[in-house]
Backbone as CSV, one residue per row, in Angstrom:
resi,resn,N_x,N_y,N_z,CA_x,CA_y,CA_z,C_x,C_y,C_z
1,MET,135.531,60.199,24.360,134.703,59.228,25.066,133.484,58.886,24.213
2,LYS,133.202,57.618,24.105,132.088,57.161,23.290,130.760,57.420,24.008
3,ASN,129.780,57.947,23.248,128.473,58.207,23.816,127.688,56.896,23.868
4,ASP,127.163,56.550,25.048,126.424,55.294,25.171,124.917,55.493,25.137
5,LYS,124.472,56.689,24.808,123.038,56.990,24.715,122.723,57.603,23.348
6,ILE,121.507,57.332,22.879,121.004,57.982,21.668,119.630,58.569,21.989
7,THR,119.225,59.547,21.211,117.893,60.111,21.350,117.171,59.946,20.026
8,VAL,115.953,59.400,20.101,115.126,59.230,18.912,113.842,60.034,19.087
9,SER,113.295,60.470,17.978,112.023,61.179,17.957,110.926,60.162,17.713
10,VAL,109.883,60.196,18.535,108.779,59.242,18.422,107.513,59.996,18.051
11,LEU,106.848,59.523,16.999,105.605,60.143,16.522,104.451,59.157,16.658
12,PHE,103.289,59.681,16.997,102.083,58.871,17.108,101.041,59.414,16.142
13,PHE,100.370,58.517,15.417,99.410,58.928,14.404,98.037,58.316,14.646
14,ALA,97.036,58.932,14.011,95.651,58.449,13.975,95.116,58.234,15.395
15,SER,94.483,57.086,15.629,93.840,56.859,16.932,94.855,56.810,18.073
16,TYR,96.107,56.422,17.808,97.125,56.426,18.864,97.356,57.841,19.378
17,LYS,97.387,58.791,18.473,97.589,60.193,18.859,96.458,60.653,19.785
18,GLN,95.212,60.316,19.431,94.079,60.704,20.255,94.068,59.935,21.582
19,LEU,94.313,58.632,21.529,94.261,57.792,22.717,95.311,58.196,23.752
20,LEU,96.536,58.451,23.277,97.636,58.755,24.190,97.719,60.229,24.553
21,GLY,97.069,61.082,23.772,97.089,62.509,24.058,98.421,63.178,23.757
22,VAL,99.209,62.580,22.872,100.508,63.139,22.502,100.780,62.791,21.038
23,SER,101.408,63.702,20.330,101.731,63.428,18.936,103.216,63.155,18.732
24,GLU,104.062,63.680,19.626,105.507,63.508,19.446,106.219,63.617,20.789
25,LEU,107.290,62.848,20.940,108.158,62.972,22.106,109.539,62.463,21.753
26,ASN,110.517,62.852,22.547,111.889,62.380,22.372,112.189,61.369,23.466
27,VAL,112.875,60.295,23.091,113.180,59.229,24.042,114.670,58.923,23.980
28,GLU,115.291,58.824,25.152,116.696,58.467,25.238,116.809,56.959,25.459
29,LEU,117.670,56.324,24.672,117.879,54.873,24.723,119.366,54.574,24.777
30,GLU,119.680,53.336,25.120,121.067,52.882,25.078,121.507,52.781,23.624
31,ASN,122.769,53.106,23.359,123.330,52.924,22.025,123.204,51.446,21.665
32,GLY,122.771,51.150,20.445,122.570,49.772,20.010,121.149,49.270,20.219
33,ALA,120.263,50.148,20.700,118.870,49.753,20.948,118.151,49.448,19.637
34,ILE,117.117,48.617,19.745,116.250,48.311,18.617,114.848,48.858,18.935
35,ILE,113.965,48.830,17.951,112.619,49.377,18.161,111.890,48.642,19.285
36,ALA,112.092,47.341,19.413,111.457,46.598,20.514,111.891,47.170,21.872
37,ASP,113.150,47.609,21.997,113.617,48.244,23.234,112.864,49.544,23.488
38,LEU,112.636,50.302,22.421,111.874,51.546,22.532,110.456,51.245,23.019
39,CYS,109.813,50.247,22.444,108.452,49.869,22.864,108.431,49.487,24.340
40,ARG,109.407,48.687,24.768,109.477,48.278,26.178,109.672,49.483,27.088
41,LYS,110.509,50.421,26.667,110.743,51.608,27.496,109.483,52.461,27.594
42,LEU,108.787,52.633,26.480,107.540,53.407,26.512,106.512,52.728,27.412
43,LEU,106.423,51.420,27.342,105.482,50.674,28.168,105.884,50.743,29.642
44,GLU,107.165,50.587,29.915,107.656,50.640,31.293,107.427,52.019,31.912
45,ASN,107.685,53.075,31.147,107.515,54.432,31.665,106.058,54.772,31.931
46,ALA,105.147,54.042,31.289,103.716,54.305,31.459,103.010,53.091,32.064
47,LYS,103.706,52.366,32.941,103.167,51.104,33.450,101.850,51.256,34.198
48,ASN,101.569,52.430,34.714,100.307,52.639,35.422,99.261,53.314,34.554
49,ASN,99.499,53.377,33.258,98.576,54.041,32.348,97.996,53.006,31.386
50,GLU,96.710,52.693,31.567,96.072,51.655,30.762,96.093,51.962,29.266
51,LYS,95.988,53.227,28.902,95.967,53.587,27.477,97.298,53.250,26.814
52,TRP,98.402,53.574,27.471,99.725,53.252,26.919,99.916,51.748,26.868
53,GLN,99.461,51.047,27.906,99.583,49.592,27.911,98.781,48.987,26.767
54,GLN,97.619,49.551,26.493,96.778,49.066,25.396,97.520,49.151,24.060
55,VAL,98.266,50.225,23.858,98.990,50.420,22.601,100.240,49.541,22.523
56,PHE,101.021,49.494,23.603,102.343,48.860,23.533,102.431,47.457,24.121
57,ALA,101.335,46.896,24.601,101.383,45.556,25.192,101.738,44.497,24.155
58,SER,101.368,44.718,22.905,101.663,43.740,21.855,102.315,44.426,20.667
59,GLU,103.623,44.202,20.509,104.347,44.815,19.392,103.813,44.346,18.046
60,THR,103.195,43.167,18.016,102.718,42.628,16.743,101.529,43.402,16.201
61,SER,100.815,44.142,17.068,99.660,44.905,16.592,100.053,46.306,16.124
62,LEU,101.315,46.676,16.316,101.791,48.010,15.928,102.276,48.028,14.487
63,LYS,101.948,49.087,13.773,102.599,49.363,12.487,103.673,50.392,12.818
64,ILE,104.894,50.110,12.407,106.034,50.932,12.792,106.782,51.391,11.556
65,ALA,107.158,52.661,11.550,108.025,53.190,10.500,109.229,53.850,11.163
66,CYS,110.389,53.625,10.583,111.602,54.297,11.037,112.118,55.124,9.871
67,ASN,112.220,56.413,10.082,112.641,57.335,9.033,111.787,57.167,7.769
68,GLN,110.479,57.062,7.995,109.455,57.005,6.945,109.487,55.727,6.113
69,THR,110.073,54.646,6.661,110.074,53.342,5.996,109.512,52.313,6.960
70,LEU,108.477,51.570,6.538,107.908,50.540,7.410,108.982,49.536,7.801
71,CYS,108.927,49.083,9.060,109.954,48.164,9.544,109.399,47.278,10.657
72,ASP,110.228,46.352,11.100,109.896,45.419,12.171,110.482,45.902,13.495
73,PRO,109.987,45.334,14.623,110.500,45.740,15.935,111.976,45.421,16.161
74,ASP,112.582,44.574,15.319,113.998,44.238,15.511,114.946,45.187,14.762
75,LYS,114.392,46.254,14.181,115.215,47.251,13.461,116.066,48.030,14.457
76,GLY,117.358,48.137,14.151,118.269,48.905,14.991,118.020,50.401,14.872
77,LEU,118.286,51.115,15.944,118.088,52.571,15.979,119.414,53.297,16.097
78,GLN,119.442,54.498,15.525,120.627,55.355,15.594,120.213,56.736,16.089
79,GLN,121.194,57.487,16.540,120.966,58.849,17.001,120.171,59.641,15.962
80,GLY,119.076,60.287,16.400,118.305,61.158,15.531,117.248,60.466,14.687
81,ASP,117.137,59.136,14.788,116.101,58.442,14.022,114.719,58.944,14.427
82,GLN,113.793,58.815,13.493,112.395,59.176,13.738,111.579,57.881,13.631
83,VAL,110.903,57.530,14.718,110.093,56.313,14.759,108.628,56.715,14.882
84,ALA,107.805,56.188,13.983,106.375,56.503,13.989,105.573,55.243,14.267
85,PHE,104.531,55.397,15.063,103.626,54.291,15.397,102.245,54.588,14.834
86,PHE,101.688,53.602,14.145,100.370,53.700,13.527,99.518,52.543,14.015
87,PRO,98.225,52.745,14.195,97.355,51.604,14.501,97.212,50.728,13.254
88,PRO,96.892,49.453,13.444,96.671,48.589,12.290,95.552,49.161,11.417
89,VAL,95.714,49.029,10.128,94.718,49.547,9.189,93.692,48.457,8.934
90,THR,92.431,48.838,9.054,91.359,47.916,8.724,90.476,48.559,7.676
91,GLY,89.760,47.777,6.987,88.879,48.343,5.975,88.050,47.259,5.323
92,GLY,87.265,47.691,4.400,86.414,46.710,3.753,85.917,47.234,2.437
């Protein structure tokens, strides 16, 4: 029987780690999910939490890496992938 679910490891860095109060969690998704699906699920699961909404309300403000390679929200996910979220880098 084909497995229709995958589990990915999600990491949070820098101010996201402090803001959300978590550095890592595992998330179960439908097979064939993309990073945008992961973002929607994280936002949906924390719909009453303003801090999570602040981070995930706009995918365009997120820096995302999958398996230590920067990527876009339309990147497909596979069982065991590691997805990391970073705040946008600013400097001067």
